[in-house]
N, C-alpha and C positions, 0 to 999 in steps of 0.2 A: 504494500500500500504506500502511496505517495500522497503528500498534501502540500498545499501552499496557502499562505495567508495573504488576502487581497483587501483592498479598500475601494469602495465606490467613490468615484471622482466627486470632490466637494462641489464642483461647479456643474455637475450633471443633474439628471432627473431621478436617479435611483433606479431600482429594478421594478418598473411597472410592467404592464402587459406586453408592450413591444420588446423591450430589452429581455424580458423573461422568455419570450418566444424565440428571439435570436439565440439566447443561451441554450435553450432546450433543443432547438434544431441542430446546433453544433454538437451538443452532448449526445444526442441520439445517433450520431454517426459512428460512435465508438462502442465496442462490445463490452467494455469494462463497466463496473458499478461506479456511479458518480454520486457523491453525497455533498450537499452544501450545508455548512454549519454556521449558525449565528447564535451567540449567547447560549450554548449547549442545546439548541434546538436543531435537530438534524432532519433534512428533507431530501427526497430523491431529486438529484440534479436533472433528471429527465422529465420532471413534472412541472408544468407551468403553474398549476395551483399551489404546489408545494413551495415553489420559489416566491410566489406572490405573498404567501402566508408569512414568510420571513420579514416582509415589509422593509427590504433593504433600501435605506435612504442615503442621500449624499453624505459621504464621510463615514459611513458604517464599515466596520471591518468584518470579514467573514472568511471561512476556510472552504476550500474545495478539496475533497478527498477522492482519490481514484484508486480502484482495486481491480486488478485483472489484466487482461490482454490490452496492449497499446496504452498503458498508463501514461507514459512520457508524452506521447503525441496528444492525448486528450488534455492533459494538464497544460501543455503549451498552448493549444488552440483555445481553450476556455479562458486562460489568463490573458491571452492577447485580446479576446473579445471584451473582457472586463476593462482592461487597461486602455482600450480604444473606444470607450464609451458605447459599447454594444453595437458598433458599426461593422 
């Protein structure tokens, strides 16, 4: 298992429906398990509703955990999406 700590851009909009959709579309391309953790609450990184439940706002820190096949590739792709404001 690998994980990374990330922060939502302070000047961004947070993870509302569109950014969650972008994240899930990317996460769904990988066969590994992807978990997103904020304040000890864990959700499936391939679930739009789960991600929206975390209410990730600008400036919030969270972890992405990946386990299984293609961990490195998944972690790199997802962290790039977050760091580029979900574009």
